[in-house]
N, C-alpha and C positions, 0 to 999 in steps of 0.2 A: 527228172524221175518220171517213168511211164505210169499210166493209169493202172496197168496190170500189176505193177510191182509195189503199189503202195497198199498198206493195210487199211481197212476202212476206219473211218474216225472213230465210231463207237467201240469197235473192238480194241482199238488202241487206247481209248479213254479207260475202259474196264481193266486193261492190262496194267496201266499206270496206278489205278486205284489199288489193285491187288497187290502190286509190288510194293507200294508205299505201305500198305497195311501190314504185309509181312515184315518189311524192315523195322517198322514201329513196334510190332510185337516182339521181335527178336531181341530188341533193345530196351523196351520200356514196359513190357507187361507186367502186371502185379504178380509176384513170386508165388502165391499160393495156387493150389489146384482149384479149377471151377467147381469141383464137386465139394469142396470144403471151404467155403468162403469165410473170411474173418469176420467174426461178430462185431457189429458196428457200436461205436460209442453212442451216447444217448443224443449227441449233437450231429454225428456224421450223417449226410445224405445216404439213403439206400436206393436200391435199383427200383424196387417195386413202388416205393412211395414217391421218390423225388425224380428218378431218371426216366423210368418207362412212360410217364405222361408226356415228357418232352419228345421221346421218341415216337410215340403215338401221334402226337399233334403235328410234328415237323418233319419226320423222317420215313415213317412207315409207308407213305404213299409209294416210295421206291424200294425201301429196304425191307421188304416182307417177301414170304414165299409167293411166287408168282409176279413179283414187282420188277422193274427194269434194272434194279441194281444187282450186282454180283454177290452181295451179302446181305443176309436177313438178319434183322434184330427183333425177330418175334419173341425169343425167349432170353432169359437171363444168361444162360450159357453162351449163346450167340453173341449177345452184346458184350459180355465180359471178355470174350476171347479178342474182341476188337476194341477193347477200352482205350488203348493207347492211340490208335488211329482215330477214334472219335474224338478224343481230346485234341489231337493235333489239327484236325479239320475244322473243328468247331472254334478252336482259338484263332486259327488264322482266316476264319469266316469263308473258307472255300466250300463248307457244307453247313447247312443246305445251300444250294447254288442259287444266287439271286445277283443280278448285275445292273440294277436300276440304281442311279445316283439318288442317295437317300434325301438329298436336298430339293428334289423335284418330285411333287406328286405323291400321292399315298394310294396303295394297291391292295385289294383284299386278298390276292393270292401270294403276298409276300411271306415266305416261310422262315425269315431271318430269325435267329435266336436273340432274346434279349441279353443284356449283360449278367442279369441274375441267373438266367438259364445256362449260359456258358460257364459261369462260376460254379454252379450246382454240379455240372458234369465234371469239372476239374477237382472240386472237393470230394466227389464220390470216388474219383480214381485215387486221389491222395490217400483215402481211407482205405485202400486196398479192395475197392469195388465191392462193398457189402451188399448182400442180396436183400436183406430185411424180410419183412413179412409178406408172403405172397397175397395174404388178404387185402394188402394196402393198394394192390394193383388197380388201375383204372379198368373200366369194362372194355373188352376188345372192340375194336372198330369192325362192323359188319361188312367186310370187303366181299364183293361178288367175283370170286375167282381173280382174274387178272385185271379186271376193270377197276378204274379209278372212281367212276361215277357210281351211284347205286345200280342194283341189278337192272339192265336194260328191259324195257317192255318188248322190244324186238331187236334181234341180231340179223343183219344182212351181210352176208360174206360173198366175196368174189366167187362165182360158181366153179372156176377152174383155177387151180394154182398156177403161178406164173414161174416156169423153170429158169434159174440164173446159172450163168456159167461161172467157172472158177475164177476167171480173170477177163479184163478188157471193159470197154464202155458197154452199158446197156441203155438203149434209146428208152425215152419215156414210154412207159407201157400203160395202156388204158384198158379198162374192163367196164361194160355196161351191165348194171345189175337192175333188173325190173323191181319195183316195189310192189306192184299188183295192188296198190291202194285204191279202194273204190270210193273213197271220200278223202277230202283234204285233211291232212294231218299236221298239227302244230307240233314242232319238236322242242321241248323244254331244254333238254340235255343230250349231248351226243359226245361219242368218243370213238376215235379210230385206234384199232388194235391190230397191228401187223403181227403175223405168225412168225415172221423172221425180222425181229426189230434191228438186228446188226446190219442188215443189208438194205433198210429203207431210209434213203436220205431225207425225203419228205413224200407226203400224200396229200392231194387234194381231192375232196369229195364234192362234185358238182351236182346240182340239181337240174335235171332235164324235164321240163313239163311235156306233156303229150303233143303240144303243138309246135314245139320247137324244132326248127329244121337242122339244128346242130348234130353232126355225125350220123345222119339218117341212114346212110348207106354202110355204115360200120356194123360189124357182126355184134349180136348181144349174147352175153354170157361166155365170152371167150376173149383171151387176152389178145391186143393187137398194138401196133406202133404205127405212126404215120407212114413209114416206109411199106407197110403191108396194105395200106389202102390204095384203092385205084381211082376213086373220085377226088379230083383236085381240091374241091371245097372241103371235102372231109379231111383231106391231108393238112390243109391250113387249119381246121378246126382242131386237129389233134396237137396243135402247138399253142393255140390261143382262142379264148372264148370269153363273152362277157355274161355268160349264164350266172345265176345265183350260186354261191358257194355255201355248202352245209358246213364244212369244216375243213381246216388246214391243220395238218399233223407234221411235226418235225421232232427230233429227239428232244425232250424237255418241255414241250409245249403243253399247256393245259387243255383238258377237254372243254368243249363247249357247254357251259352251264349258264343259263340266263335268268335274271331276276324274275320273280313272280309277275306275271302280266306281259311277259316278253317272249317271244318264241320265233322260231324260224319255220316257215311254210314249206310243206312239200305237197304240191297240188296232186289230186286224184289222178292216177294213171301215170305219174312221173317214173322215170328211171333215175338211179344214182350212177354217176359216171366217176369211177376210180382213176384218178391220174397218178401213177407210181413213179417215183424217181429211185431206182435201185443203184447201188454200187457193189462191186465185187470184193471178196477178200481171200481168195486163194482156195475156196472150196465151193463146189457145186451144190445147189440147194434149190429149194422152191419156197414161195411166199403165197399165202392166201389170206390177205388182209380182210377184216371185217370192221363194220361200224356198228355201235351199240346206240339205240335210240330210246329215249324216255319222252313220252308225249304229255303235252299239257293237258290237265284234267278239264280245262274249259278254253274257249278261244281267247287269246291274249288281246290287250288293249293297244299293243305296239308289236310290230314286226322287226326282226332283227336281221340286218343286211351286212355282209362283209364286203367292204370296199378296199381300194388300195391306191396308193401312190407309188408309181413305178417310173424309173428312168433306165431304159435299155439302150440308150445312145451314148456310151462313154468309153474311152480307151484309158487304162491305167497304165501309165509309162513303167518300163522296167526299174526296178530298185525303188520306186517311190514308196516312202514309209508312211505318208498321211495324205492320202488323195482323196478330195472330196467330190461327192456326187450328189445332186440335189433333184428333188421332185416337188412340184406344187399342183394344187388344185383348188377349186373353188366350189363349195357346196351349193347346189342349185335350189335346196329347199331346207327346211329346218330339220335337224336330226338331234338325237341324244347320243353323245359319244360315250361308249362303253369300255372299250379295250384296244390294245395295240398288239401287233404281232410282226416284228421286223424279220426280215429274211435276206441273208447274204451267205457267201460261201467261204472258202478256206481263208481268203485275204480280208475277210470282215474284221473291222477293228472297233468302230463305234457307230452308233445309231441314234438319231434323235427325232422327236416330233415336236413342231411348233405351231402356234397360231401366229399369223401375220396380221398385226393390226395396221389398218391404213392410216396415213399420216393425217393429223389434224392441223390445218394451216389456219392461222387467226391473223387477221389484219392488224397492223400497228394500230395502237390506241383502242383495241377492243375493250368494251366496258364490261363484259361479263367476268366477274371473278371466278366463277365456277369453271366457265371455258378455259380461261388462262391457266387456272390451276391443273386441269386435265391435260392440256398442252405440255405442261412442265413434268408431268409425273408419268405419263403412259409410256409403256416400253413398246416399241414397234414389233419385237419378237418376244413372245411368251412362251417358254418352253413347257412342254407337257410331259415328256419322258426323256431321259438321256440314258442310254444303255452302253456299257463297256461289253461289246458283243463277244459272244462265246460260241464258236461253231458247233461244239458238242452239247451245247444247252441252248437250244433256240426257244426261249421262252416267250410266252405270252404275259401281258401285264394288264391286270384288270382294275379299272378305277374304283377306288373306294367310294368316290361320289361322281356318278355320271355327270357329264357336262353338257348343257344345251348350247348347241351350235345353231346359230340363226342362218337362213339363206343368205348366200354372199360372204360367208366366212371363208377365209384363205388359210388353208392348212398347207405346212411344209413338212417334207421329210428330208433329212440330210444323213448321208452315209460316208464314212471315212474307210478307206482300204489301206492295208499295210502289205505292199508287194516288195519289201525289202528281205535281204537275207536274214534279218534279226527275227522275221515272223517264222517260228518253228513249224507252223503248218503249211508254209508257202510250198507249193509243188515246183515253181520255177520262178525266181526272182529275176531272171533274165528276159522274161517274156513280157510283150505288151498284152494286156488282159481286156478282153471285151465281154460283153453279155452273151452267155451260153447256158446250155442245160447241164453240162457236166460239172463236177465240183472243182475241176482245175480251170473251168471258166468262172465268171462271176455273175451275181445277179444283185439287183438293188430293188426291193419290194417292200413297201410299208403297208402291211394290212391293218385294217381297223374296223371294229364292228360298231354300228350305229343302230339305233332303235328309231323307226319311223312309223307313220300312220299303217294300219294292218292291211289297207288295200293297195299298198304301193310295193311292187317288186322293183328290182334294179333298175329296169328300163323306165318304168314309170317315175321313179325317184329322180332320175336325170332329166326329166321334162319339167322346166320351171313352171310353177303354178301361180 
């Protein structure tokens, strides 16, 4: 299947959701009109008292006016119309989306419903979806238009929109956006907001300090690709850099929101460099992505860095259903582990992060009972996160309890790919698949956020102290 003939992954996902909802509505919708709901019994759950709080807490971030979902649940009539679809997706736990193995780790952004919440939704629908008393409704969430974070202190958009063709591949597109900051700014929260979500496969916003030589001959304020640059070093830089990352975006990922006392630094005079990966879906369009920033009210005690474990030297054989790719790294200095963000393409199947504990060798006849006990109980591989990967929901996973990792800690990322014909997203099960920028190629990147001393940038962190 050629790239120009494929529907983009997000458009396909929304089509499936709408189709499923329509089928469920036609088969299972409550019989009465939304304008005249059945009066509830004294024990039946009602929308305003029992169901709307669940939707507000778990669903409205996507299912609202201006959200990424194609259906909004802002009102009783909207939710009741899709009552059967809500029940089906919550019963099978496909919604809210969450792909982490529940046996490993705890995460603050887990939107999963409890058994009691799932039962309340089902009971509400079984009672013919009564509205109840509107005065029972919880207060509305103060959404700032299409932003998931609170209203940004500053919005920086790409100065020029990027025109996209109706079909074919689009090379990675970059645009340099000056901040004009006259002083260092600490970013407490950030969110990337594409104007054309369906065509954005991912976006990475890099921080380019004023003394950085990266892309110094590239145009500022207008889109460019590696192929349009004439300087060889700039061309290489359009494909790879070790500059600090402000934020990584993909469909389903969370905004960057850091605990009190932690933030990312944008030095005075820096530029933000937007690296955009676009796909086409049959319609010519244009995108003008923006990033919203919320600044820390005071200088933080720790600086947040985004690091990554990457393996770009692999070949996935044709038809391989469970191909393993690994990357490892050793932390040169102490760091507080905050979150994970795995990234793969259409053949992505599973992804995990692990700590690798070094073996403890004890001589025969060792006299220390504590040491002997440690040798028997320690697991050389400690899992931190396991994800059943979903290309359409490339989620981030924020640790409920940040983990202190000492200098010398070994981290491992492991990815499994399904290149078989049983993978419904597979563009070509007969192809040998390598690292590449397009979605029919593959990637293996394990991003993770850490908090370090406030005076350390990424380059300084990787010098052993």
